[in-house]
The first five atom37 places (N, CA, C, CB, O) and aatype in JSON, in Angstrom:
{
  "aatype": [20, 20, 20, 20, 20, 20, 20, 20, 20, 20, 20, 20, 20, 20, 20, 20, 20, 20, 20, 20, 20, 20, 20, 20, 20, 20, 20, 20, 20, 20, 20, 20, 20, 20, 20, 20, 20, 20, 20, 20, 20, 20, 20, 20, 20, 20, 20, 20, 20, 20, 20, 20, 20, 20, 20, 20, 20, 20, 20, 20, 20, 20, 20, 20, 20, 20, 20, 20, 20, 20, 20, 20, 20, 20, 20, 20, 20, 20, 20, 20, 20, 20, 20, 20, 20, 20, 20, 20, 20, 20, 20, 20, 20, 20, 20, 20, 20, 20, 20, 20, 20, 20, 20, 20, 20, 20, 20, 20, 20, 20, 20, 20, 20, 20, 20, 20, 20, 20, 20, 20, 20, 20, 20, 20, 20, 20, 20, 20, 20, 20, 20, 20, 20, 20, 20, 20, 20, 20],
  "atom_mask": [
    [1, 1, 1, 1, 1],
    [1, 1, 1, 1, 1],
    [1, 1, 1, 1, 1],
    [1, 1, 1, 1, 1],
    [1, 1, 1, 1, 1],
    [1, 1, 1, 1, 1],
    [1, 1, 1, 1, 1],
    [1, 1, 1, 1, 1],
    [1, 1, 1, 1, 1],
    [1, 1, 1, 1, 1],
    [1, 1, 1, 1, 1],
    [1, 1, 1, 1, 1],
    [1, 1, 1, 1, 1],
    [1, 1, 1, 1, 1],
    [1, 1, 1, 1, 1],
    [1, 1, 1, 1, 1],
    [1, 1, 1, 1, 1],
    [1, 1, 1, 1, 1],
    [1, 1, 1, 1, 1],
    [1, 1, 1, 1, 1],
    [1, 1, 1, 1, 1],
    [1, 1, 1, 1, 1],
    [1, 1, 1, 1, 1],
    [1, 1, 1, 1, 1],
    [1, 1, 1, 1, 1],
    [1, 1, 1, 1, 1],
    [1, 1, 1, 1, 1],
    [1, 1, 1, 1, 1],
    [1, 1, 1, 1, 1],
    [1, 1, 1, 1, 1],
    [1, 1, 1, 1, 1],
    [1, 1, 1, 1, 1],
    [1, 1, 1, 1, 1],
    [1, 1, 1, 1, 1],
    [1, 1, 1, 1, 1],
    [1, 1, 1, 1, 1],
    [1, 1, 1, 1, 1],
    [1, 1, 1, 1, 1],
    [1, 1, 1, 1, 1],
    [1, 1, 1, 1, 1],
    [1, 1, 1, 1, 1],
    [1, 1, 1, 1, 1],
    [1, 1, 1, 1, 1],
    [1, 1, 1, 1, 1],
    [1, 1, 1, 1, 1],
    [1, 1, 1, 1, 1],
    [1, 1, 1, 1, 1],
    [1, 1, 1, 1, 1],
    [1, 1, 1, 1, 1],
    [1, 1, 1, 1, 1],
    [1, 1, 1, 1, 1],
    [1, 1, 1, 1, 1],
    [1, 1, 1, 1, 1],
    [1, 1, 1, 1, 1],
    [1, 1, 1, 1, 1],
    [1, 1, 1, 1, 1],
    [1, 1, 1, 1, 1],
    [1, 1, 1, 1, 1],
    [1, 1, 1, 1, 1],
    [1, 1, 1, 1, 1],
    [1, 1, 1, 1, 1],
    [1, 1, 1, 1, 1],
    [1, 1, 1, 1, 1],
    [1, 1, 1, 1, 1],
    [1, 1, 1, 1, 1],
    [1, 1, 1, 1, 1],
    [1, 1, 1, 1, 1],
    [1, 1, 1, 1, 1],
    [1, 1, 1, 1, 1],
    [1, 1, 1, 1, 1],
    [1, 1, 1, 1, 1],
    [1, 1, 1, 1, 1],
    [1, 1, 1, 1, 1],
    [1, 1, 1, 1, 1],
    [1, 1, 1, 1, 1],
    [1, 1, 1, 1, 1],
    [1, 1, 1, 1, 1],
    [1, 1, 1, 1, 1],
    [1, 1, 1, 1, 1],
    [1, 1, 1, 1, 1],
    [1, 1, 1, 1, 1],
    [1, 1, 1, 1, 1],
    [1, 1, 1, 1, 1],
    [1, 1, 1, 1, 1],
    [1, 1, 1, 1, 1],
    [1, 1, 1, 1, 1],
    [1, 1, 1, 1, 1],
    [1, 1, 1, 1, 1],
    [1, 1, 1, 1, 1],
    [1, 1, 1, 1, 1],
    [1, 1, 1, 1, 1],
    [1, 1, 1, 1, 1],
    [1, 1, 1, 1, 1],
    [1, 1, 1, 1, 1],
    [1, 1, 1, 1, 1],
    [1, 1, 1, 1, 1],
    [1, 1, 1, 1, 1],
    [1, 1, 1, 1, 1],
    [1, 1, 1, 1, 1],
    [1, 1, 1, 1, 1],
    [1, 1, 1, 1, 1],
    [1, 1, 1, 1, 1],
    [1, 1, 1, 1, 1],
    [1, 1, 1, 1, 1],
    [1, 1, 1, 1, 1],
    [1, 1, 1, 1, 1],
    [1, 1, 1, 1, 1],
    [1, 1, 1, 1, 1],
    [1, 1, 1, 1, 1],
    [1, 1, 1, 1, 1],
    [1, 1, 1, 1, 1],
    [1, 1, 1, 1, 1],
    [1, 1, 1, 1, 1],
    [1, 1, 1, 1, 1],
    [1, 1, 1, 1, 1],
    [1, 1, 1, 1, 1],
    [1, 1, 1, 1, 1],
    [1, 1, 1, 1, 1],
    [1, 1, 1, 1, 1],
    [1, 1, 1, 1, 1],
    [1, 1, 1, 1, 1],
    [1, 1, 1, 1, 1],
    [1, 1, 1, 1, 1],
    [1, 1, 1, 1, 1],
    [1, 1, 1, 1, 1],
    [1, 1, 1, 1, 1],
    [1, 1, 1, 1, 1],
    [1, 1, 1, 1, 1],
    [1, 1, 1, 1, 1],
    [1, 1, 1, 1, 1],
    [1, 1, 1, 1, 1],
    [1, 1, 1, 1, 1],
    [1, 1, 1, 1, 1],
    [1, 1, 1, 1, 1],
    [1, 1, 1, 1, 1],
    [1, 1, 1, 1, 1],
    [1, 1, 1, 1, 1],
    [1, 1, 1, 1, 1]
  ],
  "atom_positions": [
    [[57.34, -22.55, 92.27], [56.57, -21.48, 91.69], [55.69, -20.88, 92.79], [55.71, -21.99, 90.5], [55.28, -21.57, 93.72]],
    [[55.43, -19.62, 92.66], [54.8, -18.86, 93.73], [53.38, -18.45, 93.32], [55.64, -17.62, 94.07], [53.2, -17.59, 92.46]],
    [[52.38, -19.06, 93.95], [50.98, -18.77, 93.6], [50.57, -17.36, 94.05], [50.05, -19.81, 94.24], [49.7, -16.75, 93.43]],
    [[51.19, -16.86, 95.1], [50.85, -15.5, 95.55], [51.29, -14.47, 94.52], [51.5, -15.2, 96.92], [50.53, -13.56, 94.19]],
    [[52.5, -14.62, 94.01], [52.98, -13.69, 92.96], [52.1, -13.81, 91.72], [54.46, -13.99, 92.61], [51.74, -12.8, 91.11]],
    [[51.77, -15.04, 91.34], [50.88, -15.26, 90.19], [49.56, -14.52, 90.39], [50.62, -16.78, 89.97], [49.08, -13.83, 89.49]],
    [[48.99, -14.66, 91.58], [47.69, -14.02, 91.88], [47.8, -12.5, 91.81], [47.19, -14.44, 93.28], [46.92, -11.85, 91.26]],
    [[48.87, -11.95, 92.36], [49.04, -10.49, 92.34], [49.19, -9.99, 90.91], [50.28, -10.07, 93.18], [48.57, -8.99, 90.53]],
    [[49.99, -10.68, 90.11], [50.14, -10.28, 88.7], [48.82, -10.44, 87.96], [51.25, -11.13, 88.01], [48.42, -9.56, 87.19]],
    [[48.13, -11.55, 88.19], [46.82, -11.78, 87.54], [45.86, -10.63, 87.86], [46.22, -13.12, 88.0], [45.23, -10.07, 86.97]],
    [[45.76, -10.29, 89.15], [44.86, -9.21, 89.54], [45.3, -7.86, 88.97], [44.78, -9.12, 91.07], [44.47, -7.08, 88.51]],
    [[46.6, -7.6, 88.99], [47.12, -6.34, 88.45], [46.81, -6.18, 86.97], [48.61, -6.25, 88.67], [46.38, -5.12, 86.53]],
    [[47.04, -7.23, 86.2], [46.77, -7.17, 84.77], [45.26, -7.06, 84.52], [47.35, -8.42, 84.04], [44.83, -6.32, 83.64]],
    [[44.47, -7.78, 85.29], [43.01, -7.72, 85.13], [42.48, -6.32, 85.39], [42.32, -8.73, 86.07], [41.71, -5.77, 84.59]],
    [[42.89, -5.74, 86.5], [42.44, -4.39, 86.85], [42.99, -3.38, 85.86], [42.86, -4.02, 88.29], [42.29, -2.44, 85.46]],
    [[44.25, -3.55, 85.45], [44.84, -2.65, 84.46], [44.09, -2.67, 83.14], [46.29, -3.01, 84.22], [43.84, -1.62, 82.54]],
    [[43.72, -3.86, 82.68], [42.93, -3.95, 81.44], [41.57, -3.3, 81.59], [42.77, -5.42, 81.03], [41.06, -2.65, 80.67]],
    [[40.97, -3.48, 82.77], [39.66, -2.88, 83.02], [39.77, -1.35, 82.96], [39.11, -3.33, 84.39], [38.94, -0.7, 82.32]],
    [[40.79, -0.78, 83.62], [40.99, 0.67, 83.58], [41.31, 1.14, 82.16], [42.11, 1.08, 84.54], [40.8, 2.18, 81.74]],
    [[42.14, 0.42, 81.44], [42.46, 0.79, 80.07], [41.21, 0.81, 79.2], [43.49, -0.19, 79.48], [41.01, 1.74, 78.41]],
    [[40.38, -0.19, 79.35], [39.13, -0.24, 78.59], [38.24, 0.96, 78.92], [38.37, -1.54, 78.87], [37.68, 1.59, 78.03]],
    [[38.12, 1.27, 80.22], [37.3, 2.42, 80.62], [37.86, 3.73, 80.08], [37.21, 2.49, 82.14], [37.1, 4.59, 79.62]],
    [[39.18, 3.89, 80.14], [39.8, 5.12, 79.64], [39.59, 5.29, 78.14], [41.29, 5.14, 79.95], [39.26, 6.39, 77.69]],
    [[39.77, 4.23, 77.37], [39.59, 4.32, 75.93], [38.14, 4.64, 75.58], [40.03, 3.01, 75.24], [37.88, 5.44, 74.68]],
    [[37.21, 4.03, 76.3], [35.79, 4.33, 76.05], [35.51, 5.8, 76.37], [34.87, 3.41, 76.9], [34.81, 6.47, 75.61]],
    [[36.04, 6.29, 77.49], [35.79, 7.69, 77.88], [36.46, 8.68, 76.93], [36.29, 7.92, 79.29], [35.86, 9.69, 76.56]],
    [[37.7, 8.4, 76.54], [38.44, 9.35, 75.72], [38.06, 9.3, 74.24], [39.91, 9.09, 75.85], [37.96, 10.34, 73.59]],
    [[37.85, 8.1, 73.72], [37.65, 7.95, 72.28], [36.28, 7.42, 71.89], [38.69, 7.05, 71.73], [35.98, 7.27, 70.7]],
    [[35.44, 7.13, 72.88], [34.1, 6.58, 72.64], [34.18, 5.33, 71.77], [33.2, 7.64, 71.97], [33.4, 5.15, 70.84]],
    [[35.14, 4.48, 72.1], [35.38, 3.25, 71.35], [35.65, 2.13, 72.36], [36.57, 3.41, 70.34], [36.52, 2.27, 73.22]],
    [[34.93, 1.05, 72.26], [35.07, -0.06, 73.2], [36.08, -1.07, 72.66], [33.7, -0.74, 73.45], [35.85, -1.69, 71.62]],
    [[37.19, -1.24, 73.38], [38.23, -2.17, 72.94], [38.09, -3.55, 73.58], [39.59, -1.61, 73.25], [38.87, -4.46, 73.26]],
    [[37.12, -3.73, 74.47], [36.98, -5.02, 75.14], [36.54, -6.09, 74.14], [35.98, -4.94, 76.3], [35.75, -5.83, 73.23]],
    [[37.08, -7.29, 74.33], [36.72, -8.42, 73.47], [36.98, -9.71, 74.22], [37.51, -8.38, 72.14], [37.55, -9.7, 75.32]],
    [[36.58, -10.81, 73.66], [36.72, -12.1, 74.31], [38.16, -12.52, 74.52], [36.03, -13.13, 73.52], [38.45, -13.29, 75.44]],
    [[39.07, -12.04, 73.69], [40.47, -12.42, 73.81], [41.15, -11.82, 75.03], [41.2, -12.01, 72.59], [42.21, -12.28, 75.44]],
    [[40.55, -10.8, 75.61], [41.17, -10.15, 76.76], [41.2, -11.07, 77.98], [40.42, -8.87, 77.1], [41.97, -10.84, 78.92]],
    [[40.38, -12.11, 77.99], [40.38, -13.06, 79.11], [41.67, -13.87, 79.13], [39.16, -14.0, 79.02], [42.02, -14.45, 80.17]],
    [[42.38, -13.93, 78.01], [43.65, -14.66, 77.94], [44.82, -13.9, 78.57], [43.97, -14.98, 76.51], [45.76, -14.52, 79.08]],
    [[44.77, -12.59, 78.52], [45.94, -11.8, 78.92], [46.36, -11.93, 80.38], [45.67, -10.39, 78.64], [47.55, -12.13, 80.64]],
    [[45.46, -11.83, 81.36], [45.93, -11.94, 82.75], [46.62, -13.27, 83.08], [44.76, -11.76, 83.68], [47.72, -13.24, 83.65]],
    [[46.04, -14.44, 82.74], [46.79, -15.67, 83.05], [48.04, -15.83, 82.19], [45.89, -16.88, 82.87], [49.02, -16.42, 82.64]],
    [[48.02, -15.32, 80.97], [49.18, -15.4, 80.09], [50.35, -14.64, 80.7], [48.86, -14.84, 78.7], [51.45, -15.18, 80.82]],
    [[50.13, -13.39, 81.07], [51.2, -12.56, 81.63], [51.68, -13.13, 82.97], [50.72, -11.1, 81.81], [52.88, -13.21, 83.22]],
    [[50.73, -13.54, 83.82], [51.11, -14.08, 85.13], [51.93, -15.36, 84.97], [49.85, -14.36, 85.97], [52.91, -15.56, 85.69]],
    [[51.54, -16.23, 84.05], [52.27, -17.49, 83.84], [53.65, -17.23, 83.25], [51.47, -18.42, 82.92], [54.63, -17.87, 83.65]],
    [[53.75, -16.32, 82.3], [55.05, -16.0, 81.72], [56.01, -15.48, 82.8], [54.9, -14.95, 80.59], [57.17, -15.9, 82.86]],
    [[55.53, -14.57, 83.63], [56.38, -14.02, 84.68], [56.76, -15.1, 85.68], [55.66, -12.86, 85.4], [57.91, -15.18, 86.11]],
    [[55.8, -15.94, 86.05], [56.08, -16.99, 87.04], [57.07, -18.02, 86.49], [54.79, -17.68, 87.45], [57.99, -18.43, 87.2]],
    [[56.89, -18.43, 85.25], [57.83, -19.36, 84.63], [59.22, -18.77, 84.52], [57.33, -19.77, 83.27], [60.21, -19.46, 84.78]],
    [[59.29, -17.51, 84.14], [60.58, -16.82, 84.01], [61.28, -16.73, 85.36], [60.38, -15.41, 83.42], [62.47, -17.03, 85.46]],
    [[60.55, -16.32, 86.39], [61.15, -16.2, 87.73], [61.64, -17.56, 88.22], [60.12, -15.62, 88.73], [62.72, -17.66, 88.8]],
    [[60.85, -18.6, 88.0], [61.24, -19.93, 88.44], [62.53, -20.38, 87.75], [60.11, -20.94, 88.16], [63.45, -20.87, 88.41]],
    [[62.59, -20.21, 86.45], [63.77, -20.66, 85.69], [65.01, -19.86, 86.08], [63.52, -20.52, 84.19], [66.1, -20.43, 86.18]],
    [[64.88, -18.58, 86.31], [66.04, -17.77, 86.7], [66.53, -18.15, 88.1], [65.69, -16.28, 86.66], [67.73, -18.13, 88.37]],
    [[65.59, -18.51, 88.98], [65.96, -18.87, 90.35], [66.61, -20.24, 90.41], [64.74, -18.83, 91.25], [67.63, -20.42, 91.07]],
    [[66.01, -21.22, 89.71], [66.5, -22.6, 89.81], [67.47, -22.98, 88.7], [65.33, -23.55, 89.79], [68.17, -23.99, 88.8]],
    [[67.52, -22.17, 87.65], [68.36, -22.43, 86.48], [68.01, -23.75, 85.79], [69.82, -22.44, 86.87], [68.87, -24.45, 85.26]],
    [[66.72, -24.07, 85.83], [66.24, -25.27, 85.13], [64.77, -25.09, 84.76], [66.43, -26.54, 86.0], [64.06, -24.26, 85.33]],
    [[64.34, -25.88, 83.8], [62.93, -25.89, 83.4], [62.12, -26.62, 84.47], [62.74, -26.57, 82.0], [62.59, -27.62, 85.02]],
    [[60.93, -26.14, 84.77], [60.08, -26.91, 85.69], [59.64, -28.21, 84.99], [58.83, -26.08, 86.14], [59.5, -28.25, 83.77]],
    [[59.43, -29.25, 85.78], [58.98, -30.52, 85.23], [57.54, -30.39, 84.76], [59.12, -31.66, 86.27], [56.79, -29.55, 85.25]],
    [[57.16, -31.22, 83.81], [55.82, -31.16, 83.24], [54.75, -31.33, 84.31], [55.66, -32.22, 82.16], [53.77, -30.59, 84.34]],
    [[54.93, -32.31, 85.18], [53.95, -32.54, 86.24], [53.82, -31.35, 87.17], [54.31, -33.77, 87.04], [52.73, -31.02, 87.63]],
    [[54.95, -30.72, 87.44], [54.95, -29.54, 88.3], [54.17, -28.4, 87.65], [56.39, -29.1, 88.61], [53.44, -27.68, 88.32]],
    [[54.34, -28.23, 86.34], [53.61, -27.17, 85.63], [52.11, -27.47, 85.61], [54.13, -27.02, 84.2], [51.3, -26.55, 85.76]],
    [[51.72, -28.74, 85.42], [50.3, -29.1, 85.43], [49.69, -28.84, 86.81], [50.11, -30.57, 85.04], [48.58, -28.32, 86.9]],
    [[50.41, -29.19, 87.88], [49.9, -28.97, 89.23], [49.74, -27.47, 89.51], [50.84, -29.6, 90.28], [48.74, -27.03, 90.08]],
    [[50.75, -26.69, 89.1], [50.66, -25.26, 89.32], [49.51, -24.66, 88.5], [51.99, -24.57, 88.95], [48.79, -23.79, 88.99]],
    [[49.33, -25.13, 87.27], [48.23, -24.63, 86.44], [46.88, -24.95, 87.08], [48.31, -25.23, 85.02], [45.96, -24.14, 87.02]],
    [[46.77, -26.12, 87.68], [45.51, -26.5, 88.35], [45.25, -25.57, 89.54], [45.56, -27.98, 88.83], [44.13, -25.09, 89.72]],
    [[46.28, -25.32, 90.34], [46.13, -24.41, 91.48], [45.79, -23.0, 91.01], [47.41, -24.39, 92.33], [44.93, -22.33, 91.58]],
    [[46.48, -22.56, 89.97], [46.22, -21.22, 89.42], [44.79, -21.12, 88.89], [47.22, -20.89, 88.29], [44.14, -20.09, 89.08]],
    [[44.29, -22.16, 88.24], [42.92, -22.15, 87.73], [41.92, -22.06, 88.87], [42.66, -23.4, 86.88], [40.9, -21.38, 88.74]],
    [[42.19, -22.73, 89.98], [41.3, -22.64, 91.14], [41.31, -21.23, 91.73], [41.7, -23.66, 92.21], [40.27, -20.72, 92.16]],
    [[42.48, -20.6, 91.74], [42.57, -19.22, 92.22], [41.8, -18.29, 91.29], [44.05, -18.77, 92.32], [41.06, -17.42, 91.75]],
    [[41.98, -18.47, 89.98], [41.25, -17.65, 89.0], [39.75, -17.88, 89.14], [41.72, -17.98, 87.55], [38.97, -16.93, 89.06]],
    [[39.34, -19.11, 89.35], [37.91, -19.42, 89.54], [37.37, -18.68, 90.76], [37.69, -20.94, 89.71], [36.3, -18.08, 90.7]],
    [[38.1, -18.71, 91.87], [37.65, -18.01, 93.08], [37.57, -16.5, 92.85], [38.6, -18.31, 94.25], [36.58, -15.87, 93.23]],
    [[38.59, -15.94, 92.25], [38.6, -14.49, 91.98], [37.45, -14.12, 91.06], [39.94, -14.05, 91.36], [36.74, -13.14, 91.31]],
    [[37.26, -14.88, 90.01], [36.21, -14.59, 89.04], [34.82, -14.71, 89.67], [36.32, -15.53, 87.83], [33.93, -13.91, 89.4]],
    [[34.65, -15.71, 90.52], [33.35, -15.86, 91.19], [33.07, -14.69, 92.12], [33.31, -17.18, 91.99], [31.95, -14.19, 92.17]],
    [[34.08, -14.24, 92.85], [33.9, -13.09, 93.74], [33.55, -11.84, 92.95], [35.18, -12.85, 94.58], [32.6, -11.13, 93.29]],
    [[34.31, -11.58, 91.87], [34.01, -10.41, 91.04], [32.62, -10.51, 90.42], [35.06, -10.26, 89.93], [31.91, -9.51, 90.33]],
    [[32.23, -11.69, 90.0], [30.92, -11.87, 89.37], [29.8, -11.59, 90.36], [30.79, -13.29, 88.82], [28.83, -10.91, 90.03]],
    [[29.93, -12.1, 91.58], [28.91, -11.86, 92.6], [28.82, -10.37, 92.9], [29.22, -12.65, 93.88], [27.72, -9.82, 92.98]],
    [[29.96, -9.72, 93.08], [29.95, -8.28, 93.38], [29.33, -7.5, 92.22], [31.39, -7.78, 93.66], [28.52, -6.6, 92.44]],
    [[29.72, -7.84, 90.99], [29.21, -7.11, 89.83], [27.71, -7.33, 89.61], [29.96, -7.51, 88.59], [27.05, -6.45, 89.06]],
    [[27.18, -8.47, 90.02], [25.74, -8.68, 89.85], [24.92, -7.75, 90.73], [25.37, -10.14, 90.16], [23.74, -7.5, 90.46]],
    [[25.53, -7.22, 91.78], [24.83, -6.25, 92.62], [24.96, -4.83, 92.08], [25.37, -6.31, 94.04], [24.17, -3.95, 92.44]],
    [[25.94, -4.59, 91.22], [26.25, -3.23, 90.77], [25.81, -2.97, 89.33], [27.74, -2.98, 90.9], [25.3, -1.89, 89.03]],
    [[26.0, -3.93, 88.45], [25.75, -3.74, 87.02], [24.31, -4.13, 86.68], [26.75, -4.57, 86.17], [23.92, -5.29, 86.85]],
    [[23.53, -3.18, 86.19], [22.13, -3.48, 85.89], [21.93, -4.6, 84.86], [21.45, -2.23, 85.39], [20.98, -5.38, 84.97]],
    [[22.82, -4.69, 83.87], [22.68, -5.73, 82.86], [22.84, -7.12, 83.47], [23.71, -5.53, 81.74], [22.15, -8.06, 83.09]],
    [[23.76, -7.25, 84.43], [23.94, -8.54, 85.1], [22.77, -8.84, 86.03], [25.25, -8.55, 85.89], [22.39, -10.0, 86.18]],
    [[22.2, -7.82, 86.65], [21.01, -8.03, 87.46], [19.87, -8.56, 86.61], [20.6, -6.72, 88.17], [19.14, -9.47, 87.01]],
    [[19.71, -7.97, 85.42], [18.65, -8.43, 84.51], [18.93, -9.85, 84.05], [18.54, -7.49, 83.3], [18.0, -10.65, 83.91]],
    [[20.19, -10.17, 83.81], [20.54, -11.52, 83.38], [20.22, -12.54, 84.47], [22.03, -11.59, 83.0], [19.72, -13.63, 84.19]],
    [[20.52, -12.19, 85.72], [20.24, -13.09, 86.83], [18.74, -13.31, 87.03], [20.86, -12.55, 88.11], [18.33, -14.33, 87.58]],
    [[17.93, -12.36, 86.58], [16.48, -12.5, 86.71], [15.91, -13.47, 85.67], [15.8, -11.14, 86.57], [14.79, -13.95, 85.82]],
    [[16.66, -13.77, 84.63], [16.22, -14.69, 83.6], [16.33, -16.13, 84.1], [17.05, -14.5, 82.3], [17.17, -16.42, 84.96]],
    [[15.5, -17.03, 83.58], [15.52, -18.43, 84.05], [16.89, -19.11, 83.9], [14.49, -19.23, 83.3], [17.3, -19.83, 84.81]],
    [[17.58, -18.91, 82.81], [18.87, -19.54, 82.58], [20.05, -18.6, 82.81], [18.93, -20.1, 81.18], [21.19, -18.97, 82.55]],
    [[19.79, -17.41, 83.28], [20.83, -16.39, 83.42], [21.95, -16.79, 84.36], [20.22, -15.12, 83.91], [23.13, -16.62, 84.02]],
    [[21.62, -17.31, 85.53], [22.64, -17.7, 86.49], [23.49, -18.84, 85.95], [22.01, -18.1, 87.83], [24.7, -18.87, 86.14]],
    [[22.86, -19.78, 85.27], [23.59, -20.9, 84.68], [24.55, -20.44, 83.59], [22.63, -21.92, 84.11], [25.68, -20.93, 83.5]],
    [[24.09, -19.5, 82.77], [24.96, -18.98, 81.72], [26.14, -18.23, 82.32], [24.17, -18.06, 80.78], [27.27, -18.35, 81.84]],
    [[25.87, -17.46, 83.35], [26.93, -16.7, 84.0], [27.94, -17.66, 84.66], [26.34, -15.75, 85.05], [29.15, -17.43, 84.58]],
    [[27.45, -18.71, 85.31], [28.35, -19.68, 85.92], [29.15, -20.43, 84.84], [27.56, -20.68, 86.78], [30.32, -20.75, 85.04]],
    [[28.51, -20.7, 83.71], [29.22, -21.33, 82.6], [30.37, -20.47, 82.11], [28.27, -21.61, 81.46], [31.45, -20.98, 81.81]],
    [[30.14, -19.16, 82.04], [31.2, -18.24, 81.61], [32.33, -18.2, 82.63], [30.63, -16.82, 81.4], [33.5, -18.13, 82.25]],
    [[31.99, -18.25, 83.9], [33.01, -18.25, 84.95], [33.85, -19.53, 84.88], [32.35, -18.11, 86.35], [35.07, -19.48, 84.98]],
    [[33.18, -20.67, 84.69], [33.91, -21.94, 84.57], [34.77, -21.97, 83.31], [32.93, -23.11, 84.56], [35.89, -22.5, 83.33]],
    [[34.26, -21.42, 82.22], [35.04, -21.36, 80.99], [36.3, -20.53, 81.19], [34.19, -20.77, 79.85], [37.36, -20.88, 80.68]],
    [[36.18, -19.43, 81.92], [37.37, -18.6, 82.19], [38.39, -19.38, 83.0], [36.97, -17.31, 82.93], [39.59, -19.23, 82.78]],
    [[37.95, -20.21, 83.94], [38.88, -21.02, 84.74], [39.58, -22.06, 83.86], [38.14, -21.71, 85.9], [40.78, -22.31, 84.03]],
    [[38.85, -22.67, 82.94], [39.45, -23.66, 82.03], [40.47, -22.97, 81.12], [38.36, -24.36, 81.17], [41.56, -23.5, 80.89]],
    [[40.12, -21.8, 80.62], [41.05, -21.04, 79.78], [42.3, -20.68, 80.59], [40.36, -19.76, 79.22], [43.41, -20.76, 80.07]],
    [[42.12, -20.27, 81.84], [43.26, -19.93, 82.69], [44.14, -21.15, 82.93], [42.78, -19.34, 84.04], [45.37, -21.04, 82.95]],
    [[43.53, -22.32, 83.11], [44.28, -23.56, 83.33], [45.18, -23.87, 82.14], [43.31, -24.73, 83.58], [46.38, -24.1, 82.3]],
    [[44.6, -23.87, 80.95], [45.37, -24.2, 79.75], [46.39, -23.13, 79.41], [44.43, -24.4, 78.56], [47.52, -23.44, 79.04]],
    [[46.01, -21.88, 79.54], [46.92, -20.77, 79.25], [48.1, -20.78, 80.22], [46.18, -19.42, 79.33], [49.25, -20.6, 79.82]],
    [[47.81, -20.99, 81.49], [48.88, -21.01, 82.49], [49.86, -22.14, 82.21], [48.29, -21.16, 83.9], [51.07, -21.93, 82.25]],
    [[49.35, -23.32, 81.93], [50.24, -24.46, 81.67], [51.15, -24.2, 80.48], [49.42, -25.74, 81.43], [52.36, -24.44, 80.55]],
    [[50.58, -23.69, 79.4], [51.37, -23.46, 78.19], [52.4, -22.36, 78.39], [50.44, -23.1, 77.02], [53.56, -22.51, 78.0]],
    [[51.99, -21.25, 78.99], [52.89, -20.1, 79.09], [53.87, -20.18, 80.26], [52.09, -18.85, 79.21], [54.83, -19.4, 80.31]],
    [[53.65, -21.08, 81.21], [54.68, -21.33, 82.22], [55.95, -21.82, 81.54], [54.2, -22.36, 83.27], [57.05, -21.35, 81.83]],
    [[55.79, -22.77, 80.63], [56.93, -23.32, 79.9], [57.61, -22.27, 79.04], [56.49, -24.47, 79.04], [58.84, -22.21, 78.99]],
    [[56.82, -21.46, 78.38], [57.41, -20.42, 77.53], [58.17, -19.39, 78.37], [56.32, -19.71, 76.72], [59.25, -18.95, 77.99]],
    [[57.61, -19.03, 79.52], [58.29, -18.08, 80.4], [59.58, -18.66, 80.95], [57.37, -17.68, 81.56], [60.58, -17.95, 81.07]],
    [[59.56, -19.95, 81.28], [60.76, -20.62, 81.78], [61.83, -20.67, 80.71], [60.42, -22.04, 82.27], [63.0, -20.41, 80.99]],
    [[61.45, -21.0, 79.47], [62.43, -21.01, 78.38], [63.04, -19.64, 78.18], [61.77, -21.48, 77.07], [64.24, -19.51, 77.96]],
    [[62.2, -18.62, 78.26], [62.69, -17.25, 78.13], [63.66, -16.92, 79.25], [61.52, -16.26, 78.13], [64.68, -16.28, 79.02]],
    [[63.36, -17.36, 80.46], [64.24, -17.09, 81.6], [65.58, -17.79, 81.45], [63.57, -17.54, 82.9], [66.62, -17.24, 81.81]],
    [[65.56, -19.0, 80.92], [66.82, -19.73, 80.71], [67.64, -19.15, 79.57], [66.54, -21.2, 80.44], [68.87, -19.12, 79.63]],
    [[66.97, -18.7, 78.53], [67.66, -18.13, 77.36], [68.23, -16.75, 77.69], [66.69, -18.02, 76.16], [69.21, -16.31, 77.08]],
    [[67.63, -16.07, 78.66], [68.09, -14.73, 79.01], [69.35, -14.73, 79.84], [67.02, -14.0, 79.76], [69.98, -13.69, 80.02]],
    [[69.74, -15.88, 80.35], [70.95, -15.96, 81.21], [72.19, -15.99, 80.37], [70.92, -17.2, 82.11], [73.29, -16.06, 80.91]]
  ]
}
């Protein structure tokens, strides 16, 4: 499995969702962002990665291999999320105000860690689904 491809897909879906949210807010004055959107980037990236792996090798990845890849993917998501969070705290006034609060940084770090845990579990589950899809498509 290819962590670079996973990362590129993850970033592409993340940025695409961000632009989609901005466009809908601008065009329709309606905010479509919600907590479930954090699932989509690792879900899509894992499905594509599992599918590509199964089509290339013509077999399902082993369970241990999927867990290891999910752990690596979660670390990548954690790094990306931390970088975006640091950058956004300099740009977004609401995040600046949150960081000024006594527990603000801890809450923000908790949210970043939660996103990494969600990415870990989502990646592990959807790698298998993507691989099954890749094998069934042959």
